[in-house]
N, C-alpha and C positions, 0 to 999 in steps of 0.2 A: 776644100782646105785642107791644105797641107799641114801638119802636127809632127812636131819636133821634139825631143826631152836634150835638156841638158843637166849636166852636174856641176853644182859648183862645189869646188874640192873643200870649202868648210863647212860644207853642209852634210848631216848624215845620209840624209833622203835626196829622192828626184825628186825635180817640179815636173808636171805636164805642161810646156809653156805654147803657148798659141800663135803663130806667125800671121798677122795682120794681112801683109801682101801678096797672100797664094790667092785671095779671089779677086777674078778679072774687075771683078765691079768696083774694085779699089786700088787699084795696079797706078802707080804711080804716074805711069805714061798719059794718065786721062783728067788728069787737072794741070790748072796753071798755078802759077805763084812762087813766093823766095822760097817759101817752108819747105824741106827735105826730109829724106825716111821718113816717108808716112807710112802709120803702121795702125791696125787696126786692135786697141788693146782688149777689146769686148764687143761683142754683137749681140742683140734682143735674142736671136735665137738661138745663143747658147745658154741664156739664162730664162730657167722655166719658169711659167706665171710673170713674167716680167713685162709690163705694158710698155715700158721705154727706159732707155738709159740716159742718163742727161747727169751736168753741171760736174765734170771731172775738176780734179785737184792734182797738183803733184811738186813732190819732193825728194830731194838729193837726200840718198841713206849715206854715211861717210862717206868714201874715196869716190863710189863710182855706182852702186844700185841705185834705181829708180824706182820709187814707190806712187803708184796713182791709187787715189779713191775715186771714187762715182757712184750715182744714185741709180737703184736698180726698183723702177717705180710699181704702185702695184694697181691694180684693174681698179677701175673707178673712182682713183683720187688722181686730182689736179698733176702733186709733184709732193706726193709721199710715198715711200716705202722703206726700202733697206740701203745701207751704206755699204760698199763693198771694196777692197783693196785687191792691186794686184802689183807683182814686183817685176822688173827687168835687169838680170843681169850682165845683159848684154847691150848695153846704152840706147836701149827700144825697138831693137830687132824682134825680139817676142819677150812674152809676157806669162807666168805664170796664173792658172788656174785663180778666181779673185777666193777671198776668203772674208767672211763678214765681219764689219766693225760693229755695224748695228743693227741688229734684226728685230724686224717689226714683229715677230712671232712670240718673241721673249716679252712676257709679263710683267709687270712691276706690281706685285699684289692682285687687286680685280682691275687694274689698269693697264692697258695695252696702247702702244705708241707705235708712230711710224715715222720714218725721218728723213731729210733733207737736205742737200747744199751742204756737202762735207768741204772741209778746208784743213789740208795738211802744212804742218809747219815744222820744222828741226831748230831747234833751239842752238846758238851756236855754243861749242865746248860742252854738249850736253847728249849722251848718247841714248837719245829716246826719240821718236817722233809721234807729236801730237794729231790727233784728230778733231776738230770741232763739227759741229753739225745742229741741225736745230730737231729738237724734239715735240714730238705734236699728238696729241691723242688720238687716237684710230680713229672714232667717229666722227671726227671733222674734215672735210670733203677736201680743205687745201691745207696748205702749213701758215697760213698768214697767223696765226695766233700758236707761236712756237717759244719755245725756252731753249736757251744755251745747252747742249750735250758734249762730251767731251770722253776720250778715250785715246790711251796713248800704248806704242808698241818699244819694244826693247829691242825686237831683232828684225830691224828692216822691214816693217809691213807684214809678217808673214804672221804673225799673232795681236791681236787686241786685248786690251785690260780696261773697260768702261770704269772712268771716275765719276762719282758727283761732284760738280763744283760749286763752292760759295758763291752766291749771288747776291750783289747789294744791288743791281738794276733790277727791279720786282715787273715791271713790264711784257709784255710782248715783245718779240725780236725776230727780224730774217738777217742772217748772215750770208752774204754773197759776194766773197771778194777774194782778191790774189793772192793776199798771204797776210800774218800777223805782222806789223810791224815793229822791230825794237828800236828802243833809244835807250841812252846812257843818262842818268841825273844821279850827280855826286858819287858817281864810279860804279852804280850799281843797275841793273839793266832794268827798263821798264818796259810792256809788252801793249800796243794798242793794238784791238779789232774793233773795224767799222761793222757797222749793222745800222738797221733800220726798222721802221714799225709803218705797218700796214693796215690798223685798226679800222680805217673807214671804208674797206671792202665790207666787212658784214654790217656795219652800226654809222650811221649817217650820221653820230655826233663823234665819228672816232676822228683820228689823225694821221698822217703822212708825215713822220720825220725822219732824217737820218741825223746821227748819232755816233759816237764812238765813246766805247769802253775801254778801262785801262785795269791791267794785274802787273804785281811785282812777282809773282809766282807761278801765273797760268794757271792756276787755281781758284784763286780768289779774284772775282771781276765785279766793278765798280765802274758807272756811270763817270766816263771824262766831261763831254761836252756836247752839245748839241750844235747843229750847223744852222747857223740864222739867215734867213732870207725875208725879204720885203713882203708886207700883207698883200700888197697890189700884185699881181701876176707872179703869185707864187707857182713853184715847178713842184712835182713830187720828184723828190732827190730820194735817191736808192741805189742799192748795190756798188756803194764808193770802195773804191782801191786806193792805200798809201801807198806815196812814196817818199825819200824824200825831197825838199826844194830845191830849189838852186841858189839860194842863201844857206849858210852856214846856220843849223838850229831850226829850220823852216821843214814843216811837213805839209805836203800836200796832199787833199781828197779829190780824187777825178769819180764824176759821179755820173750815173745812169738818171735818165731825165722820162718823165712822162706827165701829164696834165695833171695837176692837182685834183682837179674835182671830177676827171675822167681818164684813169691809170690807163686805158687802152689808146688813147688818144696821144701821138709823139707833139714835143713843143714845136712851138712855128717861131721861126725855123728850127729842125732837130739837131739840139748841140746839145753836149755833154757841159756839165756846170763844175766848177772848180770851190775848193774851199783852202786855206791855208792856217795852219797854227805853229805859233811863234813860242807858244809855253809848254809844250810837251802834249799838246792834244786836249788841254784845259779848254781853249777858248778858240773860236774858229772864225774867221773873215767872213762878211754877208756872202752867200752864195754867187757866181756869176758866170754868165755862160761864157764858152770857150768858143770862138768865129771859127779855128781850124780844125773842131773835132767834133764829128759827126757823130749823132747818137738818137736814134730812132726808136727808143724804147726797148732798147737789149745790153745786156750785160758787156762789160767790155772791160780790158784786162788795161791797165795803166801801171808802168814799173820803173825804175831806173836803173841803168846797168854800172857796173864796175868805174868806168870812165865818167860819169855826172849825165849819159845820155838818157832821156825818156823815150819811152815806147808805150804806145797806144794801139792795141788790136781792137779791132771792131766790126761788128756787123755791119752789112751797107745797104741799100734800099730804104724803101719806107716802114713801117711801122710793121712788126711779125713775120715780115716775107722770111727775113735771117737767113739769107743764102750764102752768099761769098764773103770770106772774112778778110779785110784790109787793113792795112797799118800805117803809123806814120811813126817817125824819130823826131826828136828835137834834142840836139847835141847842145852843153849843157850852156846857159844863159843864151841859146841861138831863137832861131823862128823854127817852127814846126816844117819839115819838108812836104815834098809834095807826095799823093796817096801813091801807096804801092799795094800792089796785090799778095798777102797773105796765103791764102790759099781758095781757088775757085775750082770746083769742079760742076758745076750746074746742079749742084744737091743744097739741101738744107744743112745750115753752119752755124753753129752759135757757141757762147757761153766761154771762152778761150781762157787760158791760165799759162801762165810763163814761170820759169824759174831760169836763173843765172849760173849756168855749170861750171864757165868759163869767162874771161873779160869778152863779152860783145856775141859770146856764144848762149844760145837758149835751148831747153827743151818746152815742147807744148804740148798743152792735150786739150782738147775741145769735145762738146758732142756734135755729132753729126745723121745726117740720115740718107734720104733718097729725094730725087726729088719731086717726088708727093708725099714723104712723109718723115715728118721731124724724129731726130733723137733716138735713130737705131742702132747707132756706132758710137762708143769712144775712139775718138783718133788719137795719134801721137806724133809730132812729127819734130824737127830739128829748124833753127833758125838763127843765122849768120849773120848778124847786123849790117848793112854795109856801109861802108865808109865815107866819111865827109856829109854823111847827114842827106846824102841825094839818092 
């Protein structure tokens, strides 16, 4: 691996930058797809003690620098560990050594927590980046019974300050979303954050529900509303992504799906489900399958570009294979395009998250691996939306 050192003039120190394209195993020539400038942000071999790297998120700091957060899993746990953040000052060409956002080694009195599923968000007009994540007691085997945690950075992701949230939703939650959705009401911002609950995994009388949280401050959160569905033929709705809908004021939620009574099984046929709110996330339409959008029990990305085009990036294949990433686009009030290849290298790839940096220009991150093993790398790439929806 080739290492380079770069100096940002505005900073007093130097960052050791890891250039992902140096490894022959990840050269751009060895994959197909529309994503370009693919780099490795971090690999599991660079993270001592980590069993896996997973669930990245990306945000833009001010005019140019990019910030990526990701999880570093603790051995013996399904999906719990630390949350780290890396910075790029050259549009993803190289990445700084990661710094901790949440550290499972830090105790809170007598309790020790592990963390999962970070989500970065930069509020418009504010010089701060928020990182939301799940906080779970360390003695648990997985993160299904977590609470919401948060930290913020005022220096572009180079250091982080944890904060305690005021939570009026008191149940367990799981957050796996593309971003916080900001809406305006009476001239004031309100923020929506999708989450779901999966207490049924460890409790036969538990439940599996998708819901949305609401905040006017990003510090105090309340339950906004649940996504309803019929009592017959229910699906396990989870890992929803919010985006503006086609009609003014509509908010659309696109969700990963699985069997309600068997979370390891995909729906038949494997489809994403959607729901729409027309009152700021307080009430939601009954969830319905999206015939054109494949989902086989894997988190997908759903968002909307500046010109109104919706973007859906997803894992293809059967449940849990999670190999190639595909995508579709939908022009405003139009039909979904044919399937296109986002990234295909004959390796495991999952959990894509994108952020628009200019009209039709996206920066993307996802967790990747080898042909035999999931989640050994965090990858970065650039996507330019094709014109005309083709």
